C-alpha positions as CSV (number, residue, x, y, z in Angstrom):
1,M,-0.6,56.6,-64.3
2,K,0.7,53.1,-63.8
3,K,-1.6,50.2,-64.8
4,Y,-1.9,48.8,-61.3
5,G,-1.4,51.9,-59.2
6,E,1.7,51.6,-57.0
7,F,1.9,47.9,-57.9
8,G,3.6,46.0,-60.7
9,G,6.6,47.3,-62.5
10,S,9.8,45.5,-63.6
11,Y,12.4,45.2,-60.9
12,V,15.0,43.1,-62.8
13,P,18.6,43.3,-63.9
14,Q,19.2,45.3,-67.1
15,E,20.1,42.3,-69.3
16,L,16.8,40.7,-68.3
17,K,14.9,44.0,-68.8
18,E,16.0,44.0,-72.4
19,R,14.7,40.5,-73.0
20,L,11.4,41.4,-71.3
21,D,11.1,44.5,-73.5
22,E,11.4,42.2,-76.5
23,I,8.6,40.0,-75.2
24,K,6.5,43.0,-74.5
25,K,7.0,44.4,-78.0
26,E,5.9,41.1,-79.6
27,F,3.0,40.7,-77.1
28,E,1.7,44.2,-78.1
29,K,1.8,43.1,-81.7
30,I,-0.2,39.8,-81.2
31,K,-2.8,41.5,-79.1
32,K,-3.9,43.4,-82.2
33,S,-3.4,40.5,-84.7
34,K,-6.5,38.9,-86.1
35,E,-4.4,36.1,-87.4
36,F,-2.9,35.3,-83.9
37,K,-6.4,35.5,-82.3
38,K,-7.8,33.0,-84.9
39,E,-4.9,30.6,-84.2
40,Y,-5.2,30.9,-80.5
41,L,-9.0,30.4,-80.5
42,Y,-8.6,27.4,-82.9
43,Y,-6.4,25.6,-80.3
44,L,-8.7,26.6,-77.4
45,K,-11.7,25.0,-79.2
46,H,-10.2,22.0,-80.9
47,F,-7.3,21.1,-78.5
48,V,-8.4,22.4,-75.1
49,G,-12.1,21.8,-75.5
50,R,-13.5,25.3,-74.9
51,P,-15.9,26.8,-74.0
52,S,-15.9,25.0,-70.7
53,P,-19.4,24.4,-69.2
54,L,-21.1,26.6,-66.6
55,Y,-22.8,24.1,-64.4
56,F,-25.6,24.7,-61.9
57,A,-24.6,22.7,-58.7
58,E,-28.1,21.9,-57.5
59,N,-27.1,19.6,-54.7
60,L,-24.4,21.9,-53.4
61,T,-26.9,24.8,-53.6
62,K,-29.5,22.8,-51.5
63,Y,-26.7,21.9,-49.0
64,A,-25.6,25.6,-48.6
65,G,-29.2,26.8,-48.3
66,G,-29.0,30.2,-50.1
67,A,-28.1,31.5,-53.5
68,K,-27.8,29.3,-56.6
69,I,-24.2,28.1,-56.9
70,F,-22.8,27.7,-60.5
71,L,-19.4,26.2,-61.2
72,K,-17.3,27.3,-64.2
73,R,-15.8,24.0,-65.1
74,E,-12.2,24.7,-65.9
75,D,-11.5,21.2,-64.6
76,L,-12.9,19.8,-67.8
77,N,-10.2,21.5,-70.0
78,H,-7.6,19.3,-71.6
79,T,-4.9,18.7,-68.9
80,G,-7.4,19.3,-66.1
81,A,-7.1,23.0,-65.3
82,H,-7.3,26.6,-66.5
83,K,-3.5,26.7,-67.0
84,I,-3.7,25.4,-70.5
85,N,-5.4,28.6,-71.7
86,N,-2.3,30.6,-70.9
87,A,0.2,27.9,-72.0
88,I,-1.4,27.8,-75.5
89,G,-1.2,31.6,-75.8
90,Q,2.4,32.0,-74.7
91,I,3.7,29.0,-76.7
92,L,2.2,30.6,-79.8
93,L,4.0,33.9,-78.9
94,A,7.3,32.1,-78.3
95,K,7.0,30.3,-81.6
96,R,6.5,33.6,-83.4
97,M,9.7,34.9,-81.7
98,G,11.6,31.9,-82.9
99,K,12.4,30.5,-79.5
100,K,13.6,26.9,-79.4
101,R,13.5,26.3,-75.6
102,I,10.9,26.9,-73.0
103,I,11.3,27.0,-69.3
104,A,8.5,27.2,-66.7
105,E,7.9,26.9,-62.9
106,T,5.2,24.8,-61.3
107,G,3.8,24.2,-57.8
108,A,0.8,22.0,-58.1
109,G,2.1,20.7,-61.4
110,Q,-0.9,21.8,-63.5
111,H,1.0,24.6,-65.2
112,G,3.9,22.3,-65.6
113,V,1.7,19.7,-67.3
114,A,0.1,22.3,-69.5
115,T,3.5,23.7,-70.5
116,A,4.9,20.2,-71.2
117,T,1.8,19.5,-73.2
118,V,2.1,22.5,-75.5
119,C,5.8,22.0,-75.9
120,S,5.1,18.4,-77.0
121,L,2.4,19.7,-79.4
122,F,4.8,22.2,-81.1
123,N,8.0,20.1,-80.7
124,I,9.8,22.6,-78.5
125,E,12.3,21.6,-75.8
126,C,11.0,22.1,-72.3
127,I,12.5,22.4,-68.8
128,I,10.3,22.6,-65.7
129,F,11.5,23.9,-62.3
130,M,9.7,22.3,-59.4
131,G,10.4,22.4,-55.7
132,R,11.3,19.1,-53.9
133,E,8.3,19.3,-51.6
134,D,5.9,19.8,-54.5
135,I,7.6,16.9,-56.4
136,K,6.6,14.7,-53.4
137,R,3.1,16.1,-53.2
138,Q,2.4,16.0,-56.9
139,R,4.0,12.8,-58.0
140,V,1.3,12.0,-60.6
141,N,1.8,15.3,-62.4
142,V,5.6,14.9,-62.3
143,E,5.2,11.5,-64.1
144,K,2.9,13.1,-66.6
145,M,5.5,15.8,-67.4
146,K,8.2,13.2,-67.9
147,L,5.9,11.2,-70.1
148,L,5.4,14.3,-72.3
149,G,9.1,14.5,-72.8
150,T,9.9,17.3,-70.3
151,E,13.1,17.7,-68.2
152,I,12.3,18.3,-64.5
153,K,14.7,20.4,-62.5
154,E,14.3,19.7,-58.8
155,V,14.7,22.8,-56.7
156,T,16.1,22.0,-53.2
157,R,16.8,25.4,-51.8
158,G,14.6,26.9,-49.0
159,E,11.3,25.2,-48.5
160,G,11.4,23.6,-51.9
161,T,8.1,25.0,-53.0
162,L,6.7,27.4,-55.7
163,K,8.7,30.5,-54.6
164,E,12.0,28.7,-54.9
165,A,11.0,27.2,-58.3
166,V,10.3,30.8,-59.6
167,D,13.6,32.0,-58.2
168,E,15.6,29.3,-60.0
169,A,13.7,29.8,-63.2
170,F,14.5,33.5,-63.3
171,E,18.2,32.8,-62.6
172,Y,18.2,30.3,-65.5
173,L,16.6,33.0,-67.7
174,V,19.2,35.5,-66.9
175,N,22.0,33.1,-67.8
176,N,20.4,31.7,-71.0
177,S,19.3,34.2,-73.6
178,D,17.8,31.7,-76.0
179,V,15.0,30.5,-73.7
180,F,11.4,31.8,-73.3
181,Y,10.1,31.8,-69.7
182,L,6.4,30.7,-69.8
183,I,5.2,32.0,-66.5
184,G,2.0,30.3,-65.3
185,S,0.5,32.9,-63.0
186,A,-0.4,36.6,-63.1
187,V,2.9,37.4,-61.4
188,G,6.4,38.6,-62.2
189,P,7.8,41.7,-64.0
190,E,6.0,43.4,-66.9
191,P,4.6,42.2,-69.3
192,Y,3.8,38.9,-67.6
193,P,0.9,39.8,-65.3
194,E,-0.9,41.5,-68.3
195,M,0.0,38.7,-70.7
196,V,-1.3,36.0,-68.4
197,K,-4.5,38.0,-67.9
198,F,-4.9,38.4,-71.6
199,F,-4.8,34.6,-72.2
200,Q,-7.0,33.8,-69.2
201,K,-9.7,36.4,-69.6
202,I,-11.6,33.9,-71.8
203,I,-12.8,32.3,-68.6
204,G,-14.8,35.4,-67.5
205,E,-15.9,36.3,-71.0
206,E,-17.5,32.9,-71.5
207,T,-19.0,32.9,-68.0
208,K,-20.8,36.2,-68.5
209,K,-22.4,35.0,-71.7
210,Q,-23.3,31.7,-70.2
211,I,-25.0,33.0,-67.1
212,K,-27.0,35.5,-69.1
213,A,-28.1,32.7,-71.4
214,Q,-29.0,30.4,-68.5
215,E,-30.4,32.8,-65.9
216,G,-31.0,36.0,-67.9
217,K,-29.0,38.1,-65.5
218,L,-25.6,38.7,-64.0
219,P,-24.5,36.9,-60.8
220,K,-24.5,38.6,-57.4
221,A,-21.0,37.4,-56.7
222,V,-18.0,35.6,-58.4
223,V,-15.5,33.6,-56.3
224,A,-12.1,32.3,-57.2
225,C,-9.1,30.9,-55.3
226,V,-5.9,33.0,-55.4
227,G,-2.3,31.9,-55.2
228,G,-0.5,34.1,-57.7
229,G,-3.9,34.6,-59.2
230,S,-4.2,33.5,-62.8
231,N,-7.6,31.8,-62.7
232,A,-9.0,34.6,-60.5
233,I,-7.8,37.4,-62.8
234,G,-9.1,35.5,-65.7
235,M,-12.5,35.1,-64.1
236,F,-12.7,38.6,-62.7
237,T,-11.6,40.7,-65.7
238,D,-14.9,40.8,-67.5
239,F,-16.8,41.4,-64.3
240,V,-14.7,44.2,-62.8
241,K,-16.7,46.8,-64.7
242,E,-20.0,45.4,-63.4
243,K,-20.3,47.4,-60.2
244,D,-23.3,45.3,-58.9
245,V,-21.2,42.1,-59.1
246,E,-19.2,41.4,-55.9
247,L,-15.8,39.7,-56.4
248,F,-14.1,37.5,-53.9
249,G,-10.5,36.1,-54.0
250,V,-9.8,33.3,-51.6
251,E,-6.2,32.6,-50.4
252,G,-4.9,29.7,-48.4
253,A,-5.1,30.3,-44.7
254,G,-3.1,27.1,-44.1
255,L,-3.2,26.2,-40.4
256,G,-4.7,29.6,-39.5
257,I,-3.6,33.2,-40.0
258,S,-2.6,33.5,-36.3
259,T,-0.2,30.6,-36.6
260,G,1.9,32.2,-39.3
261,K,1.6,29.0,-41.3
262,H,-0.4,30.3,-44.2
263,A,-0.2,31.6,-47.7
264,A,-2.4,34.7,-47.4
265,A,-0.3,37.6,-48.7
266,M,-3.3,40.0,-48.7
267,Q,-4.0,39.2,-45.1
268,N,-0.3,39.8,-44.3
269,N,-0.8,43.3,-45.8
270,T,2.8,44.4,-46.4
271,V,4.1,45.7,-49.7
272,G,7.4,44.6,-51.1
273,I,9.3,43.5,-54.2
274,M,9.6,39.9,-55.2
275,H,10.1,38.1,-58.5
276,G,10.5,41.4,-60.3
277,M,7.2,43.0,-59.2
278,K,6.0,45.3,-56.4
279,T,3.0,43.7,-54.6
280,F,1.6,42.4,-51.3
281,I,4.0,39.8,-50.0
282,M,4.6,37.9,-46.8
283,Q,7.6,39.4,-45.2
284,D,9.0,40.1,-41.7
285,E,10.0,43.5,-40.2
286,E,13.4,43.4,-41.9
287,G,11.8,42.9,-45.3
288,K,12.8,39.2,-45.6
289,V,10.3,37.0,-47.5
290,K,8.5,34.6,-45.2
291,E,7.9,31.0,-46.2
292,A,4.3,30.4,-47.3
293,Y,2.4,27.3,-46.3
294,S,-0.8,25.7,-47.7
295,I,-1.9,22.2,-48.1
296,S,-2.5,23.2,-51.7
297,A,0.7,23.4,-53.7
298,G,-0.9,25.9,-56.1
299,L,-1.6,28.4,-53.4
300,D,1.7,27.9,-51.5
301,Y,3.1,31.3,-52.7
302,P,4.2,34.2,-50.4
303,G,2.9,36.9,-52.8
304,I,0.0,37.8,-55.1
305,G,-0.2,39.2,-58.6
306,P,0.1,43.0,-58.8
307,E,-3.4,43.5,-60.3
308,H,-4.9,41.6,-57.4
309,A,-2.9,43.8,-55.0
310,Y,-4.4,46.9,-56.8
311,L,-8.0,45.5,-56.9
312,G,-7.7,44.8,-53.2
313,S,-6.3,48.2,-52.4
314,I,-9.1,50.0,-54.1
315,G,-11.7,47.7,-52.6
316,R,-13.1,46.3,-55.9
317,V,-12.3,42.7,-54.9
318,K,-12.6,41.4,-51.3
319,Y,-9.7,39.0,-50.5
320,D,-10.3,36.5,-47.7
321,S,-8.8,33.1,-46.8
322,V,-9.8,29.5,-46.0
323,K,-8.0,27.0,-43.8
324,D,-6.6,23.7,-44.9
325,E,-9.2,21.7,-42.9
326,D,-12.1,23.6,-44.5
327,A,-10.7,23.1,-48.0
328,V,-10.3,19.4,-47.4
329,E,-13.9,19.2,-46.2
330,A,-15.1,21.0,-49.3
331,F,-13.0,18.7,-51.5
332,K,-14.9,15.7,-50.0
333,L,-18.2,17.4,-50.0
334,L,-18.3,18.4,-53.7
335,S,-17.1,14.9,-54.6
336,R,-20.0,13.3,-52.7
337,L,-22.7,15.8,-53.5
338,E,-22.0,16.6,-57.2
339,G,-19.8,13.8,-58.5
340,I,-17.0,16.3,-59.1
341,I,-13.6,15.9,-57.5
342,P,-12.1,19.4,-57.3
343,A,-8.5,20.4,-57.0
344,L,-7.4,21.4,-53.5
345,E,-6.9,25.0,-54.8
346,S,-10.5,25.2,-56.1
347,S,-11.7,23.6,-52.9
348,H,-10.8,26.8,-51.0
349,A,-13.2,28.7,-53.3
350,I,-15.9,26.0,-52.9
351,S,-15.6,26.2,-49.1
352,Y,-15.9,30.0,-49.2
353,S,-18.9,29.9,-51.5
354,I,-20.9,27.7,-49.2
355,D,-20.9,30.3,-46.5
356,L,-21.3,33.1,-49.0
357,A,-24.4,31.6,-50.5
358,K,-26.2,31.9,-47.2
359,K,-25.9,35.7,-47.4
360,Y,-28.0,36.0,-50.6
361,D,-31.5,35.2,-51.6
362,K,-32.5,31.9,-53.2
363,D,-33.1,33.6,-56.6
364,D,-29.6,35.1,-56.6
365,V,-26.6,33.6,-58.3
366,I,-23.0,33.1,-57.3
367,I,-20.4,31.6,-59.6
368,V,-17.3,29.8,-58.5
369,C,-14.3,29.2,-60.8
370,L,-13.6,25.5,-60.4
371,S,-10.0,26.0,-61.6
372,G,-8.9,22.4,-61.8
373,R,-9.7,18.8,-61.0
374,G,-8.5,16.8,-58.0
375,D,-6.9,13.7,-59.5
376,K,-3.4,15.2,-58.7
377,D,-4.4,15.6,-55.0
378,M,-5.7,12.1,-54.3
379,E,-2.5,10.7,-52.8
380,Q,-2.3,13.8,-50.5
381,I,-5.9,13.5,-49.4
382,L,-5.5,9.7,-48.7
383,S,-2.4,10.5,-46.6
384,I,-4.3,12.8,-44.2
């Protein structure tokens, strides 16, 4: 039986399949290596700053008027988001494989900054593919990547967002056998979805220990935003087996599902093949991929990771969506109430949690993955 039911797989040209098989073989080795784990955890602790805190948002809880809302503070990681967890893991793998060049894609720029950071740390050449629209939206992160010594490849095709950046990164990979593609989300052909989960599951593992220590029990619900789905799969993995814990993935509803201007692949509910994987994607009747839209560059992706597709199809995770305007309101609200400026991606999950909290008792707990901080979004917020 396949790992993700009908989803996942590796729908790529043969020459790329051979290189992916090489990565998969090395990945299987490091999963069992105590030496690798020790090195990985060393950098997470001393470079990234883990464990990240689990914070009781008392003021937000009072505002919502229901269950206690806790925030898993991935925004406090070095580079400002959860992306660094995976970047550290994959760069250590690439180093073991003797790779001298790294490529990556980025939308919101957080994965790009994380990749540029670890390439700087280990003195490895780095090229980041980023769509022209995302370069405009995320100027601060673009300048950070340049400062870190990274080359930015501007992607001008199509809508110039995350999908096109991934397209061009894969094309570059096919034509350059000496590079390692450091994918930032739980998407793409095997072994990437499993590999990204492996390096992000630290989020949920820490969270479970922390909530038991603070509240003496498991949460009623866990909430995370979902674009491709790396922070969400990292948060959900250790809770999936806990049948009494409800899991909620929040996509970008953009201007509203009915308008067609959104990034909610699960709401679109059609299965197709994109970026080497079989999953839920936004496509028309002829199977052509539709352009996604979200105010949040990190959610602006017309698909979703194959494990999320599987978890949604079996009903283990409920996938919903939040509109731009509600995410912006949550962005401002959390800043004002808690002194925490969240990323626009995370703001979707915050917005959803406010309504969700009302459905539980005051002694119940819900946990939101605050996947990143909002410094990168300030120019965009000010322009609204």
